[in-house]
C-alpha positions as CSV (number, residue, x, y, z in Angstrom):
1,X,-19.2,37.2,11.0
2,X,-17.7,33.9,9.9
3,X,-20.1,31.2,8.9
4,X,-20.5,28.5,11.6
5,X,-21.3,24.9,11.3
6,X,-21.8,21.7,13.3
7,X,-19.3,18.9,13.0
8,X,-18.5,15.6,14.7
9,X,-14.9,16.0,15.8
10,X,-12.6,13.2,16.8
11,X,-11.0,14.5,20.1
12,X,-8.9,11.4,20.8
13,X,-9.1,7.7,20.0
14,X,-12.6,6.4,20.9
15,X,-14.1,9.9,21.5
16,X,-16.1,12.1,19.1
17,X,-17.9,15.3,20.0
18,X,-20.7,17.1,18.2
19,X,-19.4,20.7,18.1
20,X,-20.1,24.1,16.6
21,X,-17.1,25.6,14.8
22,X,-16.2,28.0,12.0
23,X,-17.0,26.7,8.5
24,X,-14.1,26.6,6.1
25,X,-13.6,29.3,3.5
26,X,-12.9,28.4,-0.1
27,X,-9.7,29.7,-1.7
28,X,-9.1,30.2,-5.4
29,X,-10.0,27.1,-7.4
30,X,-11.9,25.7,-4.5
31,X,-15.6,25.3,-3.7
32,X,-17.5,25.2,-0.4
33,X,-19.8,22.2,-0.3
34,X,-22.8,21.7,2.0
35,X,-22.5,18.1,2.9
36,X,-25.6,16.0,2.4
37,X,-24.2,12.6,3.2
38,X,-20.9,11.1,4.3
39,X,-20.3,7.4,4.6
40,X,-18.3,5.6,7.3
41,X,-15.4,3.6,5.9
42,X,-13.2,1.0,7.4
43,X,-10.4,3.6,7.5
44,X,-12.6,5.7,9.8
45,X,-12.9,2.7,12.2
46,X,-9.1,2.5,12.2
47,X,-8.7,6.2,12.9
48,X,-11.3,6.1,15.7
49,X,-9.5,3.2,17.3
50,X,-6.2,5.2,17.2
51,X,-4.4,2.8,14.9
52,X,-4.1,4.9,11.8
53,X,-0.4,5.9,11.2
54,X,-1.1,9.4,9.9
55,X,-4.5,10.7,11.2
56,X,-4.1,12.9,14.3
57,X,-6.8,14.4,16.6
58,X,-8.6,16.8,16.6
59,X,-9.9,15.7,13.2
60,X,-13.1,15.7,11.3
61,X,-13.1,12.3,9.7
62,X,-15.1,11.1,6.6
63,X,-13.9,10.8,3.0
64,X,-17.0,9.5,1.3
65,X,-18.7,12.8,0.6
66,X,-21.6,14.1,-1.4
67,X,-23.4,17.4,-1.2
68,X,-24.3,20.7,-2.9
69,X,-22.0,23.5,-4.0
70,X,-22.7,26.4,-1.7
71,X,-20.1,28.9,-2.8
72,X,-17.0,29.3,-5.0
73,X,-13.6,30.8,-4.3
74,X,-12.5,34.4,-4.9
75,X,-12.1,33.8,-8.6
76,X,-15.9,33.1,-8.9
77,X,-17.7,30.3,-10.6
78,X,-15.5,28.0,-12.7
79,X,-16.6,24.6,-13.9
80,X,-19.0,24.3,-11.0
81,X,-21.7,26.7,-9.7
82,X,-23.7,27.1,-6.6
83,X,-26.5,24.6,-6.4
84,X,-24.7,21.8,-8.3
85,X,-25.1,18.3,-6.7
86,X,-21.6,16.9,-6.4
87,X,-19.4,14.1,-5.0
88,X,-15.8,14.7,-3.8
89,X,-12.7,12.8,-4.7
90,X,-10.9,13.0,-1.3
91,X,-7.4,12.4,-2.7
92,X,-4.9,15.2,-2.0
93,X,-2.0,14.8,-4.5
94,X,1.0,17.2,-4.8
95,X,1.0,17.5,-8.6
96,X,4.8,17.8,-8.7
97,X,6.3,14.4,-7.8
98,X,7.4,11.7,-10.2
99,X,4.1,9.8,-9.9
100,X,2.0,12.9,-10.4
101,X,4.0,14.1,-13.4
102,X,3.7,10.6,-15.0
103,X,-0.1,10.6,-14.7
104,X,-0.3,8.5,-11.6
105,X,-1.5,11.1,-9.0
106,X,-3.5,8.4,-7.2
107,X,-0.1,7.0,-6.0
108,X,1.4,10.4,-5.3
109,X,4.6,10.1,-3.3
110,X,3.1,12.3,-0.6
111,X,-0.6,11.3,-1.1
112,X,-3.0,12.6,1.6
113,X,-6.7,12.4,2.0
114,X,-9.6,14.5,3.2
115,X,-10.9,13.0,6.5
116,X,-7.5,11.5,7.3
117,X,-4.8,14.2,6.8
118,X,-7.2,17.2,6.6
119,X,-10.8,17.7,7.9
120,X,-13.3,15.7,6.0
121,X,-17.0,15.2,5.6
122,X,-18.5,14.5,9.0
123,X,-19.5,18.2,9.1
124,X,-22.1,20.5,7.6
125,X,-19.6,22.1,5.3
126,X,-16.4,21.1,3.5
127,X,-13.9,22.8,1.2
128,X,-12.5,20.9,-1.8
129,X,-10.4,21.6,-4.8
130,X,-12.7,22.1,-7.8
131,X,-10.8,19.7,-10.0
132,X,-11.6,16.9,-7.6
133,X,-15.3,17.6,-7.4
134,X,-17.7,15.8,-9.8
135,X,-21.2,16.6,-10.7
136,X,-24.1,14.2,-9.9
137,X,-27.6,14.0,-11.3
138,X,-29.6,15.9,-8.6
139,X,-32.4,13.3,-8.9
140,X,-30.2,10.5,-7.4
141,X,-31.1,9.9,-3.7
142,X,-28.3,11.2,-1.5
143,X,-28.1,7.9,0.4
144,X,-27.1,6.1,-2.8
145,X,-24.9,9.0,-4.1
146,X,-22.8,8.5,-0.9
147,X,-21.5,5.3,-2.5
148,X,-19.5,7.0,-5.2
149,X,-16.2,6.6,-3.4
150,X,-16.3,2.8,-2.8
151,X,-17.7,2.4,-6.3
152,X,-14.6,4.3,-7.6
153,X,-12.4,1.8,-5.7
154,X,-14.2,-1.1,-7.4
155,X,-14.0,0.5,-10.8
156,X,-10.2,1.0,-10.4
157,X,-9.7,-2.6,-9.3
158,X,-11.7,-4.0,-12.3
159,X,-10.1,-1.7,-14.9
160,X,-6.6,-2.6,-13.6
161,X,-7.4,-6.3,-14.0
162,X,-7.4,-8.7,-17.0
163,X,-11.2,-9.3,-16.5
164,X,-13.2,-9.9,-19.7
165,X,-16.9,-10.5,-20.1
166,X,-17.6,-14.3,-19.8
167,X,-14.9,-14.9,-17.1
168,X,-15.4,-16.7,-13.9
169,X,-14.3,-14.6,-11.0
170,X,-13.7,-15.1,-7.3
171,X,-13.9,-12.2,-4.8
172,X,-12.4,-12.8,-1.4
173,X,-14.1,-10.6,1.2
174,X,-17.7,-9.5,1.1
175,X,-17.4,-6.1,2.8
176,X,-18.5,-3.1,0.9
177,X,-15.5,-3.1,-1.5
178,X,-15.7,-6.8,-2.2
179,X,-19.5,-6.8,-2.6
180,X,-19.4,-3.8,-4.8
181,X,-16.6,-5.2,-7.0
182,X,-18.5,-8.5,-7.4
183,X,-21.7,-6.6,-8.2
184,X,-20.1,-4.5,-10.9
185,X,-18.4,-7.6,-12.3
186,X,-21.7,-9.2,-12.8
187,X,-23.0,-6.1,-14.5
188,X,-19.9,-6.2,-16.6
189,X,-20.7,-9.6,-18.0
190,X,-18.9,-12.1,-15.6
191,X,-20.2,-15.6,-16.1
192,X,-20.1,-16.2,-12.4
193,X,-18.9,-14.3,-9.4
194,X,-18.1,-16.5,-6.4
195,X,-17.7,-14.5,-3.2
196,X,-16.4,-15.7,0.2
197,X,-16.4,-14.3,3.7
198,X,-16.8,-15.5,7.3
199,X,-19.7,-13.1,7.8
200,X,-22.9,-15.0,7.0
201,X,-25.0,-11.9,6.7
202,X,-22.8,-10.4,4.0
203,X,-22.8,-13.7,2.0
204,X,-26.6,-13.8,2.2
205,X,-26.9,-10.3,0.8
206,X,-24.4,-11.0,-1.9
207,X,-26.5,-14.0,-3.1
208,X,-29.5,-11.8,-3.3
209,X,-27.5,-9.6,-5.7
210,X,-26.7,-12.6,-8.0
211,X,-23.4,-13.7,-6.6
212,X,-22.5,-17.3,-5.6
213,X,-21.5,-17.7,-1.9
214,X,-18.8,-20.1,-0.9
215,X,-17.3,-20.7,2.6
216,X,-13.5,-20.1,2.6
217,X,-12.8,-23.8,3.2
218,X,-14.4,-24.7,-0.1
219,X,-12.3,-22.5,-2.3
220,X,-9.2,-23.7,-4.2
221,X,-10.7,-26.9,-5.6
222,X,-11.1,-27.3,-9.4
223,X,-14.7,-26.3,-9.3
224,X,-14.0,-23.1,-7.3
225,X,-11.0,-21.7,-9.2
226,X,-11.4,-18.6,-11.4
227,X,-9.7,-16.7,-14.2
228,X,-9.4,-13.6,-12.0
229,X,-9.3,-13.4,-8.2
230,X,-9.9,-10.2,-6.3
231,X,-8.6,-10.2,-2.8
232,X,-10.7,-7.5,-1.1
233,X,-10.6,-8.5,2.6
234,X,-7.1,-7.6,3.6
235,X,-7.3,-10.3,6.3
236,X,-4.0,-12.1,6.8
237,X,-5.7,-15.5,6.8
238,X,-7.0,-14.9,3.3
239,X,-3.5,-15.1,1.8
240,X,-2.8,-18.6,3.1
241,X,-4.2,-20.3,0.0
242,X,-4.8,-17.3,-2.3
243,X,-2.6,-18.7,-5.1
244,X,-4.8,-21.8,-5.2
245,X,-7.9,-19.9,-6.2
246,X,-6.7,-18.8,-9.7
247,X,-6.5,-21.2,-12.7
248,X,-3.1,-21.7,-14.3
249,X,-2.1,-18.4,-16.0
250,X,-4.9,-16.6,-14.2
251,X,-4.6,-13.4,-12.2
252,X,-4.8,-12.3,-8.6
253,X,-5.7,-8.6,-7.9
254,X,-4.6,-7.3,-4.5
255,X,-7.2,-4.8,-3.3
256,X,-7.3,-5.2,0.5
257,X,-4.4,-4.1,2.6
258,X,-3.4,-6.5,5.4
259,X,-2.4,-4.8,8.7
260,X,0.7,-7.1,9.1
261,X,3.2,-8.7,6.7
262,X,1.7,-11.8,5.0
263,X,3.2,-14.7,3.0
264,X,2.2,-15.6,-0.6
265,X,3.4,-18.8,-2.2
266,X,5.8,-17.5,-4.8
267,X,6.4,-21.0,-6.1
268,X,2.8,-21.2,-7.2
269,X,3.1,-17.8,-8.9
270,X,6.1,-19.1,-10.9
271,X,5.1,-22.7,-11.6
272,X,1.5,-21.9,-12.5
273,X,2.5,-18.6,-14.2
274,X,0.0,-16.5,-12.3
275,X,-0.2,-12.8,-13.0
276,X,-0.6,-10.4,-10.0
277,X,-1.5,-6.7,-9.9
278,X,-1.9,-4.4,-6.8
279,X,-4.2,-1.5,-6.8
280,X,-4.7,1.6,-4.6
281,X,-7.7,3.9,-4.4
282,X,-8.6,5.3,-7.9
283,X,-7.7,7.7,-10.7
284,X,-9.6,10.9,-10.9
285,X,-11.2,9.9,-14.2
286,X,-12.4,6.7,-12.5
287,X,-14.0,8.7,-9.8
288,X,-15.8,10.6,-12.6
289,X,-16.9,7.2,-13.9
290,X,-18.3,6.3,-10.5
291,X,-20.3,9.6,-10.5
292,X,-21.6,8.9,-14.0
293,X,-22.6,5.4,-13.0
294,X,-24.5,6.6,-10.0
295,X,-26.1,9.4,-12.0
296,X,-27.3,7.0,-14.6
297,X,-29.0,4.7,-12.0
298,X,-28.6,1.6,-14.1
299,X,-27.5,-0.4,-11.1
300,X,-29.5,-0.9,-7.9
301,X,-27.4,0.7,-5.1
302,X,-30.1,0.8,-2.4
303,X,-29.2,-2.6,-0.9
304,X,-25.7,-1.4,-0.1
305,X,-26.9,1.4,2.3
306,X,-27.7,-0.3,5.6
307,X,-28.3,2.7,8.0
308,X,-28.6,6.5,7.8
309,X,-28.0,8.4,11.0
310,X,-27.9,12.1,12.0
311,X,-24.4,13.4,12.4
312,X,-24.6,13.8,16.1
313,X,-24.8,10.0,16.4
314,X,-21.5,9.3,14.7
315,X,-20.2,7.2,17.6
316,X,-23.3,5.0,17.2
317,X,-22.7,4.8,13.5
318,X,-19.1,3.7,14.0
319,X,-20.2,0.9,16.4
320,X,-22.8,-0.3,13.8
321,X,-20.1,-0.3,11.1
322,X,-17.7,-2.2,13.3
323,X,-20.4,-4.8,14.1
324,X,-20.4,-5.8,10.4
325,X,-24.1,-6.5,10.1
326,X,-24.5,-4.1,7.2
327,X,-22.5,-2.7,4.3
328,X,-22.6,1.0,4.6
329,X,-23.6,3.3,7.4
330,X,-24.2,6.9,6.2
331,X,-24.2,10.1,8.2
332,X,-26.7,12.9,7.4
333,X,-25.4,16.3,8.6
334,X,-28.8,17.9,7.9
335,X,-31.0,15.5,9.9
């Protein structure tokens, strides 16, 4: 008899159903993971609303995944064994295109993701390629472990930048990615991290974590310019004065993805010799760094988890995430 599982399945935009279905079966070089937690991402909100260009129903969403290795493929145990606490890099790269061959699999020419292009973590079980699964210290609370994926995004953004300890930094957007980026920058030795957002709750929480809050209208003056600026909101209005936020010869890091074309003042980039870099997701080694950071428990991740719900309440979790009065809503398939 095939193993069965419960999953919250997107049936069509705006509709998810808690269903019993067959659990996936691992193939060679894969592992079967019993999902312990799966976080709701802004991408899941886009899929749920029917606005994602690739995701198609029926689909099990969820790409922020942690759990326990339940079984290995036909070849038997490899690097991982049953019982290991793990987190999953959800990127599905081809391994053969020019980007993959050159060591840039995170921008694979046909990049796909679990939870978007294939079934993801809003289920009791998930199959993943072993080389994309990273061990965790089993003592880490599952709720906090579920933050590995957004932490990997922040790590990639920081490592791609010219940030150095002692720098002043501005972060535009205090959602989970912006807040996590600012928090890690502080722990990395930033002299000051100024963060901006229109959401008062998020700014209040960021201040509690050591950041300096500034309304968007106050940015761009001499006292609120920085060596490095991280644009993490992706909101079109954030780009209107973005070039004014960096000091001369400073840097702007594009992390957020606006849903429509935006304008950036190229004259400022040239005349003030501003450096720019754009980043997408993370390298696999950076995902491993995120798993290591979480396992070491040297940073306080508890404030970033706002709500934990059983998997059959996914629709409620999506509405809470959409309301923006929290950073991370996490689903628990075992609740």
